[in-house]
C-alpha positions in Angstrom: -3.8 9.6 14.9 -2.8 13.3 14.6 -0.6 12.5 11.5 -3.5 10.7 9.8 -5.8 13.6 10.5 -3.4 16.3 9.2 -2.6 14.2 6.1 -6.3 13.8 5.4 -6.8 17.6 5.7 -3.8 18.2 3.4 -5.4 15.8 0.9 -8.7 17.5 1.2 -7.1 20.9 0.5 -5.4 19.4 -2.5 -8.8 18.2 -3.8 -10.4 21.6 -3.2 -7.6 23.2 -5.3 -8.4 20.6 -8.1 -12.1 21.5 -7.8 -11.2 25.2 -8.5 -9.6 23.9 -11.7 -13.0 22.4 -12.8 -12.5 18.9 -11.5 -15.7 17.5 -10.2 -15.4 16.4 -6.6 -17.9 14.5 -4.5 -18.3 15.0 -0.8 -15.6 13.3 1.3 -16.2 11.9 4.7 -13.2 12.1 6.9 -13.3 10.0 10.0 -10.8 9.8 12.7 -10.1 6.1 13.0 -9.5 4.5 16.4 -6.3 2.8 17.4 -6.7 -0.9 17.0 -4.7 -4.0 18.0 -2.9 -5.9 15.3 -5.2 -8.8 15.7 -8.3 -6.6 15.3 -6.9 -5.0 12.1 -6.1 -8.4 10.7 -9.6 -9.7 11.5 -11.2 -6.6 10.0 -9.1 -6.9 6.9 -10.1 -10.6 6.5 -13.8 -9.6 6.9 -13.7 -6.9 4.3 -11.7 -9.1 1.9 -14.4 -11.8 2.3 -17.2 -9.3 1.6 -15.4 -8.1 -1.6 -14.8 -11.6 -2.8 -18.4 -12.5 -2.3 -19.5 -9.4 -4.1 -17.1 -10.1 -7.0 -18.3 -13.7 -7.2 -21.9 -12.7 -7.3 -21.5 -9.8 -9.8 -18.6 -11.2 -11.8 -20.4 -11.1 -15.2 -21.4 -7.5 -14.8 -18.0 -6.4 -13.5 -16.4 -8.2 -16.5 -18.8 -6.4 -18.9 -18.1 -3.0 -17.3 -14.3 -3.2 -17.0 -13.2 -5.5 -19.8 -15.9 -5.4 -22.5 -17.1 -1.9 -22.9 -18.5 -2.7 -26.3 -21.0 -5.1 -24.7 -22.0 -2.4 -22.3 -22.7 0.0 -25.2 -24.8 -2.7 -26.9 -26.8 -3.2 -23.7 -27.5 0.6 -23.5 -28.6 0.6 -27.1 -31.1 -2.2 -26.4 -32.3 -0.2 -23.3 -32.1 -3.4 -21.2 -31.5 -2.8 -17.5 -28.2 -4.3 -16.4 -29.7 -6.3 -13.5 
C-alpha cells in the first residue's frame, strides 16, 4: 500500500511540473486502495469489464463516429445537431 501511495505522489508531482510548462491538468483524486483477495479482484474486474462492454454496445455508433470517423463528427457539428 505504501509503495502505491508514494508512486501516486511521485506521479502527481510529475504532473504538477508539466502544469508549470503550460500543460492543462484536471484535478486528480488519489485514493488509497484497500488490500483485496485475488477472488475479489477478479470479481471486480469482471464487473467493470461487463459495464464497459454494455456501455460500448449501447454507444457503439457514437464511439465509432468520435474515434474513427472525425469527418462525420465535424459534419454533425456544422448541422448543429446534438449527438444524442
